[in-house]
C-alpha positions, 0 to 999 in steps of 0.5 A: 154880368151887366144884364144882372145889374140891369135887372137889379136896377129895375128892381130898385126902380119898382121898390121906390113907388111902394113907399111914396104916399102918392095915390097914383102909384098905388096900382103898382105892386112895389113888392115885385121889386123885392121879389126880384132881389130875392130870386137874384140873390139865390141865383148869384150866391149859388152861381158863385159858390158853384164856381168856387167848388169847380175851381177849388173842390169846395166852398170856403165858408169863412172866406165867403162870410168875410166877403159878405160882411164887408159887402153888406154891413159897412153901409148898413151900419152907416145908414142905421147910425144916421137913423139913430142920430136923427131919431134918438139924438135930434128927435127928428120924429118924436112919434117914432122914438119908442118904435125905433128904440124897441126895434134897435136891438133887432136892427143891430143883430140881423133880425130886422124882420121881427119888428116888421112882423110886429108892427101894426103900422109900418109908417110908425116904424123907422127903417122898416124896409130893412126887413128884407135884408134880415131875410137875406142875411139868414140865407147868407149864413145858412146856405154856404154851410148847406152847400158844403154839407151837400158837396159830395151829394149827387147833383140830382139830389141837390136839385130835388132838395132845393125844389122841395124846400122852395115848394114847402116854403111857398105853400106855407106862405100861400096857405097862411094869407092872413096869418104871420108866416115869418116871410117863409114864402120869401125864402121859397123865392130865394130858393127859386134862384138857387134852383135855377143856378143849380139847374143851369150848372148842368151842361145838358140842362143849360143847353136845353134851356138855351134852346127854348129861352127865346120862346119862354122869354115873352111868355114869362115877360107877359106874366111878370107884367100882369103881376106887377099890378097890385091885385090885392082886392081880387086875388091872393097876394101871396099866390100872385107873388109866387107866380111873379117869382116863377116868371122872374126865375124863368126870365132870369134863366132866359137872360143868362143863357141866351142873347136877346133884345131884353138882355141888350136893354138891361145891359144899358149903362144907365140901368147897369149903374143903377143896379150897381148902386141899388143897395145904397138906394134901397137903404136910403130911399125912405129918408130921401122920400121923407125929405122930398115929401116935405117939399112936394106935398102928396096931393093925389095929382099926377104931376105931383106924383111924377115929380115926387117919384123923380125927385125921390129916385134922383136924390136916393141915387145921388146919395147911393152913388157917393156912398158906393164909391166912397164906402162900398167899393173900398170895403168890398175890395178890402173884404176880397183881400182879407178873404183871399189872404184867409184862403191862402193861409188855410191852404198853407195849413192844409198842406 
């Protein structure tokens, strides 16, 4: 669905300013881009699982894991290797060696969020932005198993359970504004996307949502735009993140259930391409920002801020583009072939 790639492109465009050291970008809540990724992940993974359930009767968890492994890990480990060579091998950032060495076991074992929780200053922790991947990996591991366990449950039971889980996670996150919550609210945002996929899988719900989609789209869009701004000095940040996640969920539902001008804009080829290579941009953009800011020194000026953003984005996109076609796509195709072969072998065994 091109519109979802376009939305993913918007998300990664929002993330880059969060890590620039130019004051002109501080007004933006760059975390909003990460929230879009969380909601999208919940929606897409669940939508694909439901399609497989409808086609074969049950989700094939091992085949799912094979596809996820070949989708996520090859490029991740390549970028992690680059960080390791630069920091531990070439000692490019001597002040970050200790922090990176301490975090490396977590980076290798899919617990990237733990060193991020512990870090007193993220600028001293290389590859800190991979924390969000650690959150999503837990979802990828657990959700297929839950889908299988609830395959025979009534549709309403699934919906109610997911909604209850989302509410509990989010309430815990909001209630613990100044305490570590281990990103529980982010799991709530992922479950927003899960709920949307389950909700729209019911024909009556889909038709009802489609009828009101054009009405709720502008309303959700306004809320999303307001919450894009960094309001930390005046409001509870996690509360605003929750409001933003809800608006993104409504926007996503409207985009996939009706034709609109917004969907046409998000389906523009440049945005779609940005969305397709967004994973690579996400992984390499900190390295690219560091390289750019060695040339374009942060000085607080508008011109320097715009130049730094443009250079960081274009550099990240160029690296991600090469990685997408040379590594990501071949690995994705290999993962699909292996998962298809596993599914056929399993079907033959069952017979």
